C-alpha positions as CSV (number, residue, x, y, z in Angstrom):
1,X,14.5,12.5,26.2
2,X,13.9,9.9,28.9
3,X,10.9,7.9,28.5
4,X,9.4,5.6,31.2
5,X,7.8,2.4,29.8
6,X,4.8,0.8,31.3
7,X,4.4,-2.9,31.4
8,X,2.0,-4.9,33.3
9,X,1.3,-8.7,33.4
10,X,-2.4,-7.9,33.7
11,X,-2.7,-6.8,30.2
12,X,-1.4,-8.8,27.0
13,X,2.3,-8.4,26.3
14,X,3.3,-6.4,23.4
15,X,3.4,-8.6,20.3
16,X,5.7,-6.6,18.2
17,X,8.1,-3.6,18.4
18,X,5.8,-1.4,20.8
19,X,5.3,-0.7,24.4
20,X,2.0,-1.1,26.3
21,X,2.3,2.5,27.4
22,X,4.8,5.5,27.8
23,X,5.2,8.1,30.3
24,X,6.9,11.0,28.5
25,X,8.7,13.9,30.5
26,X,7.4,17.3,30.4
27,X,8.3,19.0,27.2
28,X,6.8,20.2,24.0
29,X,4.1,17.8,22.5
30,X,4.1,17.7,18.7
31,X,1.3,15.8,16.8
32,X,2.4,14.6,13.4
33,X,-0.1,14.4,10.5
34,X,0.0,11.0,8.7
35,X,2.7,10.4,6.3
36,X,2.4,8.1,3.1
37,X,4.9,6.9,0.6
38,X,5.1,10.0,-1.3
39,X,8.5,11.3,-2.8
40,X,9.1,14.8,-1.5
41,X,10.6,16.1,-4.8
42,X,7.8,14.8,-7.0
43,X,4.8,14.3,-4.8
44,X,4.4,10.8,-6.6
45,X,4.3,7.5,-4.7
46,X,7.5,5.9,-4.3
47,X,6.3,2.6,-5.8
48,X,3.4,0.2,-5.9
49,X,5.6,-2.0,-3.6
50,X,4.3,-2.2,0.0
51,X,7.7,-2.3,1.6
52,X,9.0,0.7,-0.4
53,X,6.0,2.7,0.7
54,X,6.6,1.8,4.4
55,X,10.1,2.8,4.1
56,X,9.4,6.1,2.4
57,X,6.6,6.8,4.9
58,X,8.9,6.2,7.7
59,X,11.5,8.6,6.1
60,X,9.0,11.3,5.5
61,X,7.9,11.0,9.1
62,X,11.6,11.2,10.2
63,X,12.0,14.5,8.3
64,X,9.1,16.1,9.9
65,X,10.3,14.9,13.3
66,X,13.7,16.4,12.6
67,X,12.1,19.6,11.3
68,X,10.3,19.8,14.7
69,X,13.5,19.5,16.5
70,X,13.0,15.8,17.5
71,X,14.7,12.6,16.8
72,X,13.1,9.0,16.2
73,X,13.5,8.3,19.9
74,X,11.2,11.3,20.6
75,X,8.1,9.3,19.4
76,X,5.8,8.4,22.3
77,X,2.8,7.1,20.1
78,X,2.6,5.7,16.5
79,X,-0.5,4.8,14.6
80,X,-0.2,2.6,11.5
81,X,-2.9,2.4,8.9
82,X,-2.7,-0.6,6.3
83,X,-5.1,-1.3,3.4
84,X,-4.1,-4.9,3.9
85,X,-3.4,-6.3,7.3
86,X,-2.0,-9.4,5.7
87,X,1.2,-7.0,5.2
88,X,1.4,-6.2,8.8
89,X,4.4,-8.5,9.4
90,X,6.4,-6.5,7.0
91,X,5.5,-3.2,8.5
92,X,6.2,-4.6,11.9
93,X,9.9,-5.7,10.7
94,X,10.5,-2.3,9.2
95,X,9.4,-0.5,12.4
96,X,11.6,-2.9,14.5
97,X,14.6,-2.0,12.2
98,X,14.2,1.7,12.0
99,X,13.1,2.7,15.5
100,X,15.3,2.5,18.6
101,X,14.3,0.9,21.6
102,X,12.4,1.4,23.9
103,X,9.7,1.2,21.4
104,X,6.9,3.8,21.4
105,X,3.1,2.9,22.2
106,X,1.2,1.9,18.9
107,X,-1.9,1.2,17.3
108,X,-2.5,-0.6,14.0
109,X,-5.6,0.0,12.0
110,X,-6.9,-1.8,8.9
111,X,-8.4,0.7,6.6
112,X,-10.5,0.3,3.3
113,X,-8.3,3.1,1.5
114,X,-5.7,5.6,1.8
115,X,-5.0,8.9,-0.1
116,X,-3.4,8.8,-3.5
117,X,-3.9,4.9,-3.5
118,X,-1.2,4.4,-0.7
119,X,-1.2,1.0,1.1
120,X,0.4,2.3,4.2
121,X,0.1,5.6,6.4
122,X,1.8,6.5,9.6
123,X,1.1,9.1,12.2
124,X,3.0,10.0,15.3
125,X,3.0,11.9,18.6
126,X,6.4,13.0,19.8
127,X,7.7,14.9,22.9
128,X,10.9,17.0,22.7
């Protein structure tokens, strides 16, 4: 899929691994539900460790994307939910490591709590 990146100097530059906006070609749009750091085999949280939860959440999201016929570069929009925005740098670094450029558009939201005591959740929109 070929995505077009939108960037304007009339708005703040991206401060992480994301784009201001994306134009996606015509295709199938898939809206993924949020993924937390649950192990698929057990349904239990991977760990109490924030980084482990982020990595497992990305792995779970990637599995759903692949089941839909896409790849990580099919992502046009991500939303990250963190119970502690002080952990944002860790999530940002993992995202930069795992996702190919050009990066998708992204929002990050601080929340009071998440299901099953998760510290991190990710949801995505993909176009394939």
